[in-house]
N, C-alpha and C positions, 0 to 999 in steps of 0.2 A: 102605462106601469112604471110605478118611480125605480130609479135608479137601486134602493135601497135592497128593494124586492129581485131584480132582476141577477143581483150577485146574490142572495140566496139560491137561485137556480144555475148556478156556474160552479162547477166541481174545483176543488182546491188544489186538484192535482193541474188544472192549467199552468204553465210556464207564462207567459203573460195574457191579460184582456186588455182594451180600451174599448169605449162605447161613445157613442155620442147623440147627443138629443137632436132627433129628426126635423121637428118643429122650429128648433134656433138655427138651425143649418139652409132648414131650407129658406129662412129669411136672408139668407147670405150668394145662394145662389140657384140654381135650377133644378129641377131634376134630374134630367140628362148628366149633368156632371158628378150629381153627387152618384149617380150610376154606376157611374167611368173612375169615381174618388174611390171606392167603397169594392169595387168591380163585385157589382149586381147584375141581376139579366137584364139586358137594355129594355124591357120591354114589362120589368115590374111598375105595377102600380104602387106608390109609396103610401098614399095615403092610407090608414089603418094601422100605423105602425108609432113607434112613439123614438124607439134608440133604433141604431145601427151597432151592432154587437160583433168586432172582430178579435180574435182571438187565435191562441198556438194551436188549438182543432178546429179551427174553422170560419165562417160566420152567418151569425145569425141576424133577424130582426124579432124585435121586442113588439109583442101585441100593444095597440091603445086600449084596448077594452077589455084582453083575455090575459089572466097571467102564464103566460105563455112563448116561449121561444119559438118562433120558424127558420127553418133552413130554406134559405132563398130558392134555390134552384127547385129542389124535390117540394117543396111544400110544408114537408113534414116537421111536426111537433118537435125538439127537444129538449133534453131535461136530464141532472145530474139522478143517479141513483140513488135511493132513500138514503140507503147508508154510509153513502160517503160525504167527508165534512165539503164546506160549499167556500166560495172563495171570500164572503163575508166574513164566518169562520176564521179563513187563515189568517186575511188582512185587519184583523179587529181591532188591533190597539192602533191602527194607522190610519184605519177608517174615523177612529172616534174623535181624532183632531179635524175633521171636516164633515161640515152638513154633505152627506152623496149626494141627495136629494134634489142641491143646488147646483149640481153640474152638470154644465152641457158636454164635459167631457171629462170622463174620468179613467185612465188606466192604472193597474196595478200589475205587478210582475216579479222576476227575479230572474237574472242572468249570470251566470258563473264566470267570475269568480263573486261577482258582487254580492250584496245584501239586497233585501225585498226593496222595490222604490213602488211609490204612489204618487200621480199626475192628478190634481185637481183643477180646473178649469172651469171657470162664469166667461160666456160671452156677453157684451152687451155693445151695442152700435156696430157690430162686425169687426169687433175689438176683443180678444180671447184674456182676459189676466189669468196667468197662470203661476199654479205652487207646488212645487214637486221636493219631495221627502228624501234627501238625501243623507248618505253616510255621512258625508265630509262637505265642503265648500270646491266645488268644480275649478279645475284650474284656470279657467278662463280660456286657453290656448286655442288660437283659431274663431273664438266665437265674433270677430268681426265678417267672419262669412254667414252666420247664421243671418242676418240682411238678407240672405240670397231667397230666404221661405218666408220674412216677414216677422222672425221672431229678435227679439230683442232679450237681452239678461239685465233682470233689473234690482242685481242685488241681492242679499240676503241675511239671513242672522242663525247662529249657532245656539241651540237648542240644546238641552239634558244629554241628550242621547242621538241626535242627528244634526240636521243642517235643512232650514227650511229656506228653500231658491223660488226665487221670483223670474217669472218669464211675462215678455208682453207678444202676443202673438197676432200679427192684422192679418186677420182669414181670408179677405179680395186677394193680397196680395200670395199666402200662403198657396192659396188654391191654383192663381193663377199657373205659380212655380209650377205646381203638381200638372196642370195643362199642359205645359210649355214641352214637360219630359213623360207627356201622356200617362202619367201616373205611375210611372218606372218605379221610383224608389219612396213608395209610401213608407215602406217598411223601416226606412233610415229613420224617423218620427219614434218610432219604440224603441229603437237597438240607445239612438241618443239618452232620450233617458234609463233606457234599463244598464246603461252604462254611466248613468248615476251624474250625466251632463257633459261627459268628458269626451273628445272630439277624435277618434281615431283615425288611422289613415282613408278607408274607404270612406266614413263620414263627409271625413275633409274634399275627400275625390267628389263625392255626391255634391258637396256646397259648390265646389267649384262649377261641377258642370251647370245645377241650378242657377248659379250668376252667371256664368256666360249666357245660357240661353234667352235669363231676363233681361240684359246688358243688350245681347244681339235685337232682341225686339224693340227695347226703348228707342234703339239705335235707326232702327228702321223708322221707327214712330215718329221720330224728331228730324229723319231726315224728308220723310214723306209732308209733316205739318212743314218745314221749310219750303219745300218745290214749292208748296201752294203760297207761303207769305211772299215769296220771291217773283210767281206770276202776279198777286194782287199788285206789287209795288210799281210795277210795269204798266200798271193800268189806271192806279190813282196813287195820290200821295200819299208815304206814311212815314211821315215825319216824326222827329221826336218831340218831347215835350219840354221848353225851357222853361222851367220854375226860377224866376226873381224871388226877392226877397219880398217878403209881406209889405204892404198890401195889394202890392203891383199883379196885375193878371198875368196867368199862364199864358204861352204863346206856343202855337206848331214851327218847330225849326229846327231843322237837323236833318234833310230826307234823304242823303248821299251817304253821309258816314257808315251809319249800318249795312248799306249795300255790301262792301268790301267785306266782313263778315259773313254775310249771307252767301258771296256766292264763291268764300276760300269753302264755306260748308260744303256749297252745293259743288264744287269739283271734286272733295276728297270722297264724297256719296258716288260717285260714277266707278270705284274701284271697289268702295266701303260695302256696297250693297250688290245682293244678289237678284235679288225681288225683281223679274219683268217690270212688273207696273209702276215699283218705285223707279226702275232705272230710267224708264220713259217720260216720265215727271220730270225728275231730275233732268235729263238731257235737255226738255224743250227747256223748261225753267231757266236752266244754268244758261243757256246760247242766248235765252229774251236779254237775261240782267246781263250780261256780257254787254250787249250792244246797249242798253240801257244807260251804262254806266260811261261809255267810249264819247253817247253823243254827249252827254253831259260835260265833258273835259274841257279844259280852258288852255290852253299852251300845254298839252301832255300835261295838265295838275286838275286835282278838284279843289273843289271848296268844301266847305260844313253843310251848304245846302245849295241848290241851283242856283247860278247867278250870282252868286256871291263872293268873297274874295278867297281869290286861292292860296293855300298855305302847306307846307311840308308837313302838317302834324295830319290834317285832314286828307293830304293827298297819300301819305302815306297807309293812313287804315283804309282808303278803299283801295290800296295795290294789292291789297292781300289776297285780294281772289282774283286779279287781271295779270298777264304776263305782258309786260309793258316794257320794256329795258329801258327805253326812250323817257319813259317817264319819271325811272329812278335817276335815269343820267340826270333827267332833270332838276331831280329834289338838290342838285350840288350848286343851285344857286343858294341854296341856304344855309352851306356847309362854311364855317368859320376858321375853315383851315385847319384847324389844330385838332379834329376831331370830333367836335361835337357840330349840331345843326339847327341853327333859329326857329320854333314853331312858326314864324311868319316874317315877310320883309315889314319896314316900317320905313315912314319919313314925315318931316314937321308941316307937309305943302302936299294938297291930293296929288295921287301918281299913281298910275293904272297898276293894278298888281299890289300894289303896299298900302299897310292899315296908316291910318294917320295917326301921330303920335300926339298922346296928349297924358299929362301926370298919372292919371289913373291908370292908366296901362300902360307905365313904363316899366313895371316887372315882367314885363313878357317881350322885352324886348332884351333878349337876353338867350344863350342855346338851351334849351330842354333834355331833359338825360331822357326822360322816356320818349321822346323824338326819336331820340339818337340812336337810343336801341332798336328801337322797330325798324329805321330807315338800314341800321348794319344788319339786321335780320334779315331783310327782305331782299339786299346787296347780294347777301349769303346765299341765301335759298335761290337766287335768280343766277347764280355760278357768276356774279360779279364780283371784284377787287372790293375788300372792302376800306375806307377810307379812314376808319377808328380804329386806333389800336387798341388790343384788350386792355392796358394799363389807366388808357381812359374810362373803360368800364368799371373798372375794379375801381379806381378813384371814387367814382359817385355810389358805389356800392351801398356801402354804409348809410347814407343820406337816400337813396333812389326814390325816385317821386313822377310827377310830371308837373307842370304846371294846367293841365287840362284833363289829367285823369283820376276819376275818384274813388278806385279802388285798387289797393297796393296788390292785390293778384293778378291786376293788367299789367302793369310794368312788369312786376316778376316774367312774368310769360314773356313779356318783350325782352327784355334782357338774357333768360334761358333762352330763348330762341337765336339772342345776338352771338351767343357764347358755345354752343352747341356743340356739341363734337371738335370743338378747340383744343389741339394738344398742349396749347401754351396756359388753359382756361380752366385744368382740372381742379386747382385746388378753390377756383372761383364757384367754380361749378357744384363740389363739394358744398363749401361754407351756404351758399342760397338755397340745396336741397334741405341743408339743416334747418335751416332760420324757417323756411316750410311748412315741411314736417311737423316741426316743435308745433308750429302751431294751430293744429289739428284740435278741432273739439270731439268732444267726448263721444258723441253720436258719428265721428270719422267724417262731417263735414266742416268747413273753412269759415272763416269770417263772421261776425257777430251782426253784420248786416248785407244784404243783398246775398243771401250764402247760396244759392243756387249758382251763381252767378263766377263768386269765387271758388266755392267747390272744383265748378268745371276747370277754371282758371289755376287750380293749383293741381288738378289732375293733369292737364298738358302741359305744365310749366315741369312738375314730376317727369314726363314722358322726354322733353327737351334736355333736359339734365339727365338722361342716359336712367332713368328708376323706372319700371314697372312693376312690382313687386307688391304684395301683399294688401299694402296701403293704399297702392292707387286702389286695387279691387274696391276695398272696403270703398273708398272715395265714391266709386263708379256706383256701386248699392245704393247709395245713401243719395247720388245725385238722383238716380230712376223714382225717389220717395217725393222729390219736388215736383215730378211731370204732371199736367194737368189731362184733363183726358181727351185735349184736343190734338195734345204732342205736345203742344206750348212749354215753356217754362217759365215762373212768374218773372214782372217786368223787374229790372233792377236801371239803376242811375250810374252809369259809369264814367260820365264825363261833367265836368262842373269847368265854370269861368270864374273869377274874382277881379272888382275892379276897387282900388282905393279910393276910401271917401276922406282921406285926410287933403286937404289943399283944395279940394274941389264944393267941400261944404264945411261951413263953420262949427265950430266945435256944440253952439244950441242948435243948429240943424241935427248933426250927429244922434244930439242928444234924441231931436223929438223922432227921429229912426228909429231907435232904439227902444223909444217907447211903444212906439206905433209896432214893432215887435212882437214885444212883450203882451201889448194887447191883442195881436192876431195870432199870436202862437204862445197861449199862454201856459199851456200842457207841455210843450214837446222841449228837450233838450237840442235838438237840430237847428238851432236858432243860425240864421242867414248871414249876421252881422256879427263880426268877429274882431276884435281886435288880435292881429299876428303881428308878431316882432315889432312892438311897438305903433302900430296904424292901425284903424280901421278897415274893413275891407265887407262889400257885397260880395254874398256868394250865387251862385247861380247856378241852380241842378238841371242836368239835360236828362230827362228820361227815358228808357228806351219803350215806350207808351207802346207800341204794336209787338214787343215780345222778338223783336228778328234780333238781336245781337244777343241775346240769351238763349235763345233756343240755338242758334249755329254755334255758339262755345259750346253746350251742352252737347249737342249734336257729334262735336269734334272728339268732347273728350269722351264720349261711350264708344263712340268709334278705337280706342286704343287697345292693341290688346295685351291682358295680363301676361305678364312673364315669371315663373315663379321662380325660376334661376338665375333671377338680379341678384350677383354679388357685390354693387359699387357696397362700399365703407360711406356709413351717413355719419357723420359727425355729431356728436353731442351739442345741442343747443337751446339756448333758455327761448322761448316765446316773448318775440321783440313788441314795445306797445304798440305799434302802427297795426299790426293786428287786432288788439284788443279795443278798439274804438266801436264805440254803441251807435255810429250813424256817422253821415258821412262828412258832414260839418267838423266834425269833433276831428277825424281823421285827417281832412282839406286841413285846416288850422292848427293842426301840432304837427303835420307829418307832411303833408303833400305842397302844401302851398309856404310854409316856412323857408327851407332852405332858398327860395328863390326873393324871397322878401333880405335874408341875411346877404347873399351875394347881390343886390342892389344895393342895400347901403355902402357895402365893401367897393362896389365898383364906382358908386357916388363919390367918393376921398379923391 
């Protein structure tokens, strides 16, 4: 039966009506879910019906072949009295704005004190494009919570006597949210539109509950995937991939550092997950991974890759998941006695546990802000006295970066952890929180590259800075959308390293390298040979090939609890350019690497 025909059979006295094209919905989900979704009899065969019709007077099924509506429990036909006006006649003016027979979902109704409303939705590839006739533009208050049920407001436009609002509905998410709540709040969809898109307190509460269930589901899924990754890492090498500038070939390198993030995540999962199956997985994986890392330590410290040079940066990254106070104390070998930490030790001659110095890596031989923040945080989290004063961290705040960290939010997280709950750092925390929130994208994600990783890190930073409000919840809902079917998050590139070409190569050789880069990377702006602070550097990127770091960070972020009573004052801030870089190399050249080259020049005088 056509939609237009159905509308003629429904009485105009209905307070509201919404119908769905069963053929389209059956392409998205199974019949069992559809019956639960529309509260139809569990044994009902949907074959032979074109639409399900929900209304203020009950639910009906439209016959595929006959011009009649059928009550699903009794199987009896239902129709309006011949002398009554039809719903089609009552809403004739609004229906004239659309082709109702093209609608996969059509809603009509009126709820006092609001005027009549119409919703027209078409579905393609599981995504519904909806248009609604509202009295005026909705306020948009709490609209970030609509992502909990897969809905996004796309804006609209004012017409002569109404406002045309546009929404997108990702039906698999919408249906999944319903499944998690046992379809207990299906009426909320109608109420939202009958209120002309304005969210009142009960609707907000329902969206928050839906969001909590979806985030809890995503958290469990992430921790389960993380436990499986950890077990695999104990059985075979899951190294990162080093990608040097073209035409050099990529190679596997970095099998230890990612595991520090994974173990940190598993440690939290022991208390953050209640499902017995996942707890068992996590417990075994955590124990095995802990032993795996301890077996690969060298003199209480760790390298980026097994049996390579131990460094302060790599050790600190691994120690995120380990309770090893003696190793934290061993990091004092890298202290400069003024609050900072060198990333590694070096010598002009071959010596154990020291990098062999040459001009190409001279800029590595200075204290690293990102590493210093992380070591400070680890000491605080372990209950050890900090060797780094708040003044040191505050002084480096404006140019915060790291010699090896390719994502600004990674440095933010380490700094946030270092200053968390410190009474002397109240203003510093507020400033950092303001800058992070100012960098939020319109879709509630963070960053212009590696958005899943950036968003998860931003969430964790907010929490460390004392904020668990609605901006955090919106970011968690956005983070869920990056998750794959296997519970893993997308690959990212959290680290980099750079070598100076000046002094090592002649001008002609550097020109050749640049031409080679242009030949091998003609279409990308992420050039890995860059002129920074007056000298050329080659940049190597380290990709989280096996999704270890991104999945661990995301699991940690999804485990954070929302608090509606967050009262912290957030200062206004303008988005810093560090967050607006389109790719890793742009950020590295402009913000991550450049402060260290300036310092190096100053130190050389």
